[in-house]
Structure formats: structure tokens, C-alpha cells
VOLUM-163911 format. One record per atom (N, C-alpha, C, O): x, y, z. Coordinates in steps of 0.02 Angstrom, whole numbers, padded with zeros to 5 digits, always signed. Example, Ala and Ser with C-alpha at 12.3 -4.5 7.8 and 13.67 -1.06 7.14 Angstrom:
<sites>
+00660-00284+00390/+00615-00225+00390/+00660-00165+00390/+00712-00166+00423/+00642-00112+00354/+00684-00053+00357/+00645+00002+00394/+00670+00057+00402/
</sites>
This chain:
<sites>
+01459+04724+06320/+01502+04699+06374/+01567+04672+06345/+01572+04656+06286/+01613+04668+06388/+01681+04646+06367/+01694+04574+06392/+01742+04561+06428/+01651+04528+06372/+01657+04458+06396/+01725+04428+06380/+01752+04392+06422/+01752+04441+06322/+01816+04412+06303/+01871+04432+06351/+01912+04390+06370/+01873+04494+06370/+01924+04517+06419/+01912+04486+06489/+01960+04469+06524/+01848+04479+06508/+01833+04451+06572/+01853+04377+06575/+01881+04353+06624/+01837+04343+06520/+01857+04271+06517/+01933+04264+06523/+01957+04219+06556/+01971+04306+06492/+02043+04304+06495/+02067+04310+06568/+02111+04274+06590/+02037+04356+06604/+02055+04365+06676/+02036+04306+06719/+02074+04285+06763/+01975+04278+06706/+01953+04221+06745/+01998+04160+06731/+02017+04124+06776/+02013+04149+06667/+02056+04094+06648/+02125+04097+06680/+02155+04047+06696/+02149+04159+06689/+02214+04169+06718/+02220+04139+06789/+02274+04120+06812/+02163+04136+06822/+02165+04106+06890/+02138+04035+06893/+02134+04006+06946/+02121+04008+06836/+02091+03940+06833/+02143+03887+06828/+02137+03842+06786/+02194+03890+06869/+02249+03842+06869/+02280+03843+06940/+02291+03896+06970/+02294+03782+06967/+02321+03779+07035/+02387+03812+07041/+02401+03841+07093/+02431+03808+06991/+02496+03839+06995/+02488+03916+06996/+02522+03951+07034/+02443+03942+06955/+02434+04014+06952/+02403+04040+07017/+02420+04095+07040/+02358+04003+07048/+02331+04020+07111/+02387+04022+07164/+02391+04067+07205/+02430+03970+07162/+02486+03968+07209/+02532+04029+07198/+02558+04057+07247/+02542+04048+07137/+02585+04106+07122/+02554+04169+07153/+02588+04209+07185/+02488+04177+07143/+02454+04233+07171/+02462+04236+07249/+02474+04290+07277/+02456+04180+07281/+02465+04177+07352/+02537+04197+07372/+02548+04234+07420/+02585+04172+07336/+02655+04189+07350/+02668+04264+07340/+02708+04293+07377/+02636+04294+07291/+02647+04365+07276/+02611+04410+07326/+02625+04470+07328/+02565+04382+07366/+02532+04424+07417/+02580+04451+07468/+02567+04502+07501/+02636+04418+07475/+02687+04441+07525/+02732+04494+07494/+02778+04517+07527/+02721+04514+07433/+02762+04564+07401/+02797+04537+07340/+02789+04479+07322/+02836+04581+07308/+02872+04563+07245/+02916+04502+07257/+02946+04494+07311/+02919+04459+07207/+02960+04398+07209/+02998+04392+07143/+02973+04408+07090/+03059+04368+07149/+03098+04351+07092/+03074+04286+07061/+03051+04242+07097/+03078+04278+06998/+03057+04216+06964/+03094+04157+06993/+03066+04102+06998/+03157+04165+07013/+03193+04107+07043/+03163+04083+07107/+03166+04023+07120/+03134+04127+07147/+03100+04111+07209/+03037+04072+07192/+03022+04021+07224/+03000+04095+07142/+02938+04061+07122/+02954+03991+07098/+02920+03944+07115/+03008+03985+07058/+03029+03918+07034/+03042+03870+07094/+03019+03813+07095/+03079+03895+07143/+03094+03853+07200/+03032+03832+07240/+03025+03775+07261/+02990+03881+07250/+02927+03868+07291/+02878+03819+07255/+02846+03778+07287/+02873+03825+07190/+02825+03787+07153/+02851+03721+07125/+02812+03678+07104/+02917+03714+07125/+02949+03654+07098/+02925+03640+07026/+02903+03585+07010/+02929+03692+06983/+02911+03686+06914/+02970+03709+06870/+03018+03738+06896/+02967+03696+06806/+03021+03717+06761/+03017+03790+06742/+02964+03821+06749/+03070+03818+06719/+03071+03889+06698/+03021+03901+06641/+02985+03950+06643/+03018+03858+06589/+02969+03870+06536/+02896+03869+06561/+02854+03907+06538/+02883+03823+06609/+02816+03822+06639/+02801+03885+06677/+02746+03912+06671/+02850+03909+06716/+02841+03972+06753/+02826+04030+06705/+02782+04071+06717/+02867+04031+06650/+02858+04085+06600/+02788+04086+06571/+02758+04139+06561/+02763+04025+06556/+02693+04018+06528/+02644+04047+06579/+02601+04088+06561/+02648+04026+06641/+02600+04049+06692/+02605+04124+06703/+02554+04158+06710/+02667+04150+06705/+02675+04220+06717/+02651+04262+06658/+02625+04317+06668/+02658+04237+06597/+02631+04272+06538/+02557+04279+06542/+02529+04332+06528/+02523+04225+06562/+02449+04230+06570/+02429+04277+06624/+02382+04316+06615/+02462+04275+06681/+02446+04318+06736/+02459+04391+06719/+02420+04435+06737/+02514+04404+06684/+02532+04474+06665/+02483+04497+06612/+02459+04554+06615/+02467+04455+06562/+02419+04476+06510/+02350+04491+06537/+02312+04530+06508/+02332+04460+06594/+02266+04471+06624/+02265+04537+06660/+02211+04564+06674/+02323+04563+06675/+02328+04626+06712/+02331+04619+06787/+02334+04668+06824/+02330+04555+06812/+02331+04542+06883/+02403+04547+06912/+02411+04559+06972/+02452+04537+06870/+02523+04535+06892/+02564+04580+06845/+02550+04585+06785/+02613+04613+06875/+02659+04650+06834/+02729+04619+06843/+02744+04589+06894/+02771+04627+06793/+02839+04601+06796/+02888+04655+06774/+02874+04698+06732/+02946+04651+06805/+03000+04698+06786/+03068+04658+06782/+03081+04613+06823/+03106+04674+06735/+03169+04638+06724/+03222+04669+06769/+03229+04730+06772/+03259+04625+06805/+03316+04647+06845/+03373+04600+06831/+03374+04544+06855/+03421+04625+06792/+03475+04580+06771/+03447+04527+06724/+03411+04543+06676/+03463+04465+06739/+03437+04410+06697/+03369+04382+06723/+03339+04340+06690/+03347+04406+06780/+03287+04380+06812/+03229+04430+06806/+03239+04491+06799/+03169+04402+06809/+03109+04444+06811/+03084+04444+06884/+03087+04393+06919/+03060+04501+06906/+03030+04509+06972/+02956+04523+06961/+02938+04564+06919/+02913+04489+06998/+02841+04493+06987/+02805+04516+07050/+02826+04501+07106/+02751+04554+07039/+02708+04575+07096/+02637+04582+07072/+02623+04587+07013/+02593+04581+07121/+02521+04590+07106/+02511+04661+07086/+02536+04706+07120/+02474+04673+07034/+02455+04739+07012/+02398+04767+07052/+02342+04740+07047/+02406+04818+07093/+02351+04844+07133/+02292+04866+07088/+02235+04854+07106/+02306+04896+07031/+02254+04916+06985/+02219+04856+06956/+02157+04855+06950/+02258+04805+06937/+02229+04744+06910/+02186+04707+06961/+02134+04680+06942/+02207+04705+07025/+02170+04672+07076/+02103+04707+07086/+02052+04674+07094/+02103+04774+07087/+02040+04813+07097/+01995+04799+07038/+01936+04784+07047/+02022+04802+06978/+01981+04790+06917/+01951+04722+06917/+01892+04713+06900/+01991+04671+06936/+01966+04602+06941/+01909+04596+06991/+01858+04565+06977/+01918+04626+07049/+01867+04623+07100/+01802+04654+07075/+01748+04625+07085/+01807+04712+07044/+01747+04743+07017/+01715+04700+06963/+01654+04695+06959/+01756+04670+06922/+01730+04627+06868/+01691+04569+06898/+01635+04555+06877/+01722+04534+06948/+01688+04478+06979/+01622+04502+07014/+01570+04470+07006/+01625+04556+07049/+01564+04583+07083/+01509+04596+07033/+01451+04588+07050/+01525+04616+06972/+01474+04632+06923/+01436+04568+06902/+01380+04573+06878/+01468+04509+06911/+01436+04447+06891/+01402+04411+06950/+01355+04372+06938/+01423+04422+07012/+01399+04383+07067/+01362+04423+07120/+01365+04406+07179/+01328+04474+07098/+01286+04511+07145/+01230+04465+07166/+01202+04427+07126/+01214+04469+07229/+01163+04426+07256/+01121+04467+07305/+01147+04499+07350/+01056+04465+07294/+01009+04503+07336/+00980+04454+07387/+00937+04414+07369/+01001+04456+07449/+00976+04411+07499/+00908+04430+07527/+00877+04390+07562/+00884+04489+07512/+00821+04509+07541/+00761+04494+07494/+00703+04502+07512/+00777+04471+07432/+00723+04456+07387/+00702+04515+07343/+00659+04507+07299/+00730+04573+07356/+00716+04630+07314/+00782+04652+07280/+00837+04644+07307/+00774+04681+07224/+00834+04702+07186/+00857+04769+07211/+00818+04814+07225/+00923+04775+07217/+00955+04839+07233/+00962+04877+07167/+00989+04849+07119/+00940+04937+07163/+00942+04975+07102/+01009+05012+07095/+01020+05045+07044/+01051+05007+07144/+01117+05037+07141/+01170+04983+07143/+01155+04923+07149/+01231+05005+07137/+01289+04960+07143/+01298+04945+07217/+01319+04989+07255/+01281+04883+07237/+01281+04867+07309/+01350+04877+07342/+01353+04896+07400/+01404+04865+07306/+01469+04873+07335/+01481+04948+07348/+01516+04966+07395/+01453+04991+07307/+01464+05063+07315/+01417+05091+07367/+01437+05134+07407/+01352+05067+07369/+01306+05095+07416/+01319+05071+07487/+01300+05105+07535/+01352+05013+07495/+01370+04990+07561/+01314+04958+07602/+01320+04950+07663/+01258+04941+07568/+01201+04911+07607/+01223+04843+07629/+01243+04801+07588/+01221+04831+07695/+01247+04769+07722/+01204+04708+07704/+01229+04652+07706/+01140+04719+07688/+01100+04662+07670/+01121+04631+07606/+01110+04571+07596/+01152+04670+07561/+01174+04643+07497/+01247+04619+07499/+01265+04571+07465/+01287+04653+07537/+01359+04637+07540/+01380+04632+07613/+01410+04679+07638/+01366+04577+07647/+01384+04569+07716/+01459+04573+07724/+01497+04550+07681/+01479+04601+07780/+01552+04607+07795/+01579+04542+07818/+01639+04537+07833/
</sites>
């Protein structure tokens, strides 16, 4: 298993500022200057948080002039969701599902 990579992704979200950043990015790509204003943090602090989020694969960044623009990585979000699902499967019926519950779509394991 790739526990080290999984821990890196989980730690990326284990901070209130990074969670706030993820919520802000749900509305689409944002310039670092907008994130600074919304979060009321310093530029070095924002850079630290964005480095962790980008390194985790959840966020991508692109340079535009002197500013960075950030967005949620669709691929990173899907990979993160699959990673979390692999750890928190729960069988509510008392029997084990022998397949990937998210893939098989059985509602008793993954209620909508």
C-alpha cells in the first residue's frame, strides 16, 4: 500500500485555512490575490498552504504574470475520493461486500 502518499493527501486537508481554500476554489479558478483577501493571511502563509495542496495533487496552479492562479484538480479530487473510500468502507448489513461497493452501486453499502 502507499500509506505515505495517502498521509500526504490527508494532511493537506488537515488545516482550517486549507479547507477554506478548497471551499473557495469550488467556485472555479482563483488568483492568489483573491485568496489572500478572502483568508486574511500573509503571502508567505498562502504560499505554504498552496504548496501543500498542490503537492497533494488536489490543487493545480498556473502562473499568470506575477500572480498564481489556482484551481481544484479534477483528477486529484477523484483520486482523493477513491483513496478515502478505500479506508472508510462500511457494511451496514453485517455482511461483507466482496466487490468495490462504490463501483457495484449497492445502496445498502453506499446510501445516496
